[in-house]
Backbone as a chain_set.jsonl record, in Angstrom:
{"seq": "XXXXXXXXXXXXXXXXXXXXXXXXXXXXXXXXXXXXXXXXXXXXXXXXXXXXXXXXXXXXXXXXXXXXXX", "coords": {"N": [[164.647, 218.847, -132.672], [166.282, 217.484, -134.38], [166.438, 214.823, -133.457], [164.025, 213.712, -134.282], [164.246, 213.474, -136.978], [164.167, 211.684, -140.038], [166.288, 209.041, -141.355], [166.911, 209.61, -144.081], [166.582, 212.358, -144.24], [168.82, 213.303, -143.026], [170.805, 212.972, -144.805], [173.302, 214.285, -147.052], [172.356, 214.988, -149.556], [169.637, 215.261, -149.491], [166.624, 217.038, -150.137], [163.773, 217.636, -149.833], [160.619, 216.146, -148.834], [158.452, 214.429, -151.119], [156.168, 213.077, -151.044], [154.481, 210.189, -149.685], [156.955, 207.919, -148.915], [158.584, 209.032, -150.855], [161.164, 211.142, -151.971], [162.704, 214.295, -152.644], [165.747, 214.877, -154.122], [169.037, 216.323, -154.379], [170.577, 215.826, -157.257], [173.25, 216.183, -158.173], [174.615, 216.427, -155.737], [174.017, 213.937, -154.703], [175.295, 212.239, -156.578], [177.959, 212.995, -156.071], [178.152, 212.117, -153.424], [177.83, 209.352, -153.781], [180.1, 208.817, -155.372], [182.107, 209.453, -153.549], [181.689, 207.608, -151.602], [182.785, 204.868, -149.717], [181.77, 202.362, -149.791], [181.32, 201.309, -152.249], [182.716, 199.082, -154.503], [185.529, 198.914, -156.76], [184.71, 197.518, -159.025], [181.943, 197.797, -158.767], [181.68, 200.542, -159.211], [182.58, 200.684, -161.862], [180.627, 199.109, -163.123], [178.424, 200.699, -162.638], [179.073, 203.041, -164.063], [179.081, 201.947, -166.637], [176.395, 201.221, -166.878], [175.169, 203.757, -166.904], [176.248, 204.758, -169.269], [175.122, 202.952, -171.091], [172.446, 203.628, -170.729], [172.415, 206.259, -171.724], [172.868, 205.715, -174.4], [170.555, 204.537, -175.028], [170.334, 201.887, -174.593], [169.464, 200.636, -172.353], [168.102, 198.278, -170.037], [164.704, 197.465, -170.131], [163.002, 197.124, -167.446], [160.363, 196.42, -166.684], [159.377, 195.168, -169.002], [161.232, 193.095, -169.23], [160.63, 191.622, -166.961], [158.103, 190.697, -167.623], [158.711, 188.958, -169.697], [160.245, 187.124, -168.391]], "CA": [[164.112, 218.43, -133.961], [167.261, 216.564, -134.964], [166.115, 213.458, -133.071], [162.842, 213.261, -135.003], [164.523, 213.414, -138.413], [164.36, 210.356, -140.609], [167.655, 208.883, -141.863], [167.106, 210.274, -145.378], [166.669, 213.805, -144.015], [170.164, 213.608, -142.541], [171.756, 212.775, -145.902], [173.718, 215.572, -147.625], [171.692, 215.248, -150.842], [168.195, 215.385, -149.272], [166.049, 218.375, -150.295], [162.48, 217.643, -149.155], [159.779, 215.012, -149.181], [157.527, 214.668, -152.221], [154.99, 212.265, -150.755], [154.801, 209.013, -148.892], [158.071, 207.123, -149.436], [159.211, 209.714, -151.991], [161.946, 212.298, -151.554], [163.376, 215.086, -153.661], [167.163, 214.959, -153.774], [169.936, 217.059, -155.258], [171.261, 214.772, -158.011], [174.703, 216.41, -158.165], [175.102, 216.098, -154.392], [173.899, 212.485, -154.58], [176.38, 211.67, -157.373], [179.206, 213.207, -155.328], [178.103, 211.24, -152.264], [178.086, 207.992, -154.275], [181.504, 208.739, -155.785], [182.958, 209.525, -152.365], [181.369, 206.506, -150.69], [183.762, 203.783, -149.717], [181.101, 201.075, -149.831], [181.293, 200.814, -153.621], [183.986, 198.529, -154.956], [185.961, 199.393, -158.076], [183.835, 196.861, -159.996], [180.629, 198.439, -158.652], [181.753, 201.849, -159.879], [182.668, 200.435, -163.302], [179.295, 198.663, -163.546], [177.538, 201.86, -162.589], [179.423, 203.882, -165.206], [178.621, 201.246, -167.84], [174.932, 201.319, -166.91], [174.824, 205.113, -167.328], [176.589, 204.849, -170.699], [174.082, 202.205, -171.793], [171.231, 204.422, -170.649], [172.562, 207.383, -172.654], [172.766, 205.182, -175.763], [169.231, 203.955, -175.19], [170.492, 200.436, -174.546], [169.175, 200.182, -170.995], [167.099, 197.239, -169.879], [163.36, 197.855, -169.731], [162.761, 196.144, -166.399], [158.992, 195.918, -166.705], [159.299, 194.233, -170.129], [162.04, 191.926, -168.912], [159.888, 190.845, -165.975], [157.006, 190.017, -168.335], [159.3, 187.884, -170.477], [160.865, 186.171, -167.475]], "C": [[165.019, 217.403, -134.619], [166.924, 215.103, -134.657], [164.963, 212.889, -133.886], [163.062, 213.147, -136.507], [164.683, 211.963, -138.86], [165.791, 210.26, -141.138], [167.896, 209.616, -143.189], [167.276, 211.782, -145.209], [168.065, 214.229, -143.57], [171.214, 213.5, -143.647], [172.077, 214.111, -146.58], [173.013, 215.928, -148.93], [170.184, 215.444, -150.7], [167.742, 216.83, -149.428], [164.744, 218.473, -149.507], [161.732, 216.363, -149.491], [158.822, 215.418, -150.298], [156.228, 213.908, -152.023], [155.423, 211.077, -149.936], [155.856, 208.175, -149.606], [158.725, 207.726, -150.678], [159.938, 210.958, -151.487], [162.506, 213.003, -152.774], [164.821, 215.204, -153.209], [167.9, 215.812, -154.79], [170.804, 216.015, -155.965], [172.777, 214.959, -157.998], [175.301, 216.055, -156.807], [175.051, 214.588, -154.173], [175.027, 211.794, -155.339], [177.716, 211.816, -156.652], [179.272, 212.272, -154.13], [178.405, 209.8, -152.665], [179.561, 207.832, -154.646], [182.454, 208.717, -154.595], [182.767, 208.333, -151.423], [182.387, 205.378, -150.829], [183.105, 202.414, -149.791], [180.972, 200.52, -151.242], [182.68, 200.293, -154.003], [184.334, 199.138, -156.316], [185.052, 198.818, -159.16], [182.435, 197.47, -159.973], [180.613, 199.772, -159.394], [181.822, 201.681, -161.397], [181.315, 199.994, -163.861], [178.324, 199.829, -163.612], [177.8, 202.787, -163.773], [178.928, 203.259, -166.503], [177.109, 201.352, -167.977], [174.492, 202.706, -167.371], [175.145, 205.317, -168.806], [175.536, 204.133, -171.537], [172.78, 203.008, -171.835], [171.274, 205.587, -171.637], [172.418, 206.937, -174.111], [171.382, 204.597, -176.042], [169.258, 202.442, -175.126], [170.192, 199.879, -173.155], [168.066, 199.141, -171.008], [165.772, 197.847, -169.447], [162.902, 196.806, -168.728], [161.349, 195.584, -166.442], [158.782, 194.913, -167.838], [160.069, 192.956, -169.838], [161.323, 191.017, -167.913], [158.745, 190.098, -166.629], [157.527, 188.796, -169.095], [159.863, 186.774, -169.592], [159.812, 185.264, -166.952]], "O": [[164.541, 216.536, -135.349], [167.108, 214.236, -135.512], [164.936, 211.687, -134.151], [162.148, 212.76, -137.234], [165.256, 211.134, -138.153], [166.44, 211.284, -141.349], [168.97, 210.18, -143.395], [168.029, 212.411, -145.952], [168.443, 215.39, -143.726], [172.368, 213.886, -143.457], [171.208, 214.978, -146.67], [173.076, 217.079, -149.362], [169.513, 215.76, -151.683], [168.388, 217.746, -148.918], [164.625, 219.307, -148.61], [162.17, 215.587, -150.341], [158.432, 216.58, -150.415], [155.282, 214.097, -152.787], [156.583, 210.965, -149.541], [155.673, 207.773, -150.755], [159.348, 207.011, -151.462], [159.404, 211.724, -150.685], [162.75, 212.382, -153.808], [165.099, 215.578, -152.069], [167.442, 215.996, -155.918], [171.664, 215.393, -155.341], [173.514, 213.987, -157.83], [176.372, 215.452, -156.736], [175.937, 214.021, -153.534], [175.65, 210.87, -154.817], [178.515, 210.88, -156.621], [180.322, 211.696, -153.846], [179.148, 209.103, -151.973], [180.196, 206.841, -154.283], [183.484, 208.044, -154.629], [183.599, 208.088, -150.549], [182.782, 205.003, -151.932], [183.802, 201.401, -149.848], [180.557, 199.374, -151.416], [183.684, 200.987, -153.843], [183.503, 199.803, -156.936], [184.666, 199.519, -160.095], [181.81, 197.643, -161.019], [179.663, 200.089, -160.109], [181.198, 202.443, -162.136], [180.902, 200.44, -164.931], [177.507, 199.927, -164.528], [176.861, 203.264, -164.412], [178.413, 203.961, -167.374], [176.599, 201.553, -169.079], [173.543, 202.825, -168.146], [174.391, 205.981, -169.517], [175.106, 204.644, -172.571], [172.101, 203.052, -172.861], [170.283, 205.871, -172.309], [171.912, 207.682, -174.949], [171.084, 204.209, -177.171], [168.312, 201.782, -175.555], [170.622, 198.775, -172.82], [167.206, 199.137, -171.889], [165.721, 198.645, -168.512], [162.464, 195.722, -169.115], [161.16, 194.382, -166.253], [158.085, 193.914, -167.656], [159.611, 191.86, -170.164], [161.402, 189.792, -168.011], [158.441, 188.973, -166.232], [156.883, 187.748, -169.134], [159.944, 185.62, -170.011], [160.105, 184.372, -166.155]]}, "num_chains": 1, "name": "protein.A"}
């Protein structure tokens, strides 16, 4: 069965599928995986932290609105 698994199913944060191209993941496990990942630079991690802070303050970019204006 291991051979037939998709790449996402092998990830430590994967829980189950929710539909076509949709997966349920464990957010805490995903956050830990991201933090432990060596592919993020220091600047990437700082940008990510800033984006989450902005989101908590309600200052996040509304992408659909921005695309309409662009």
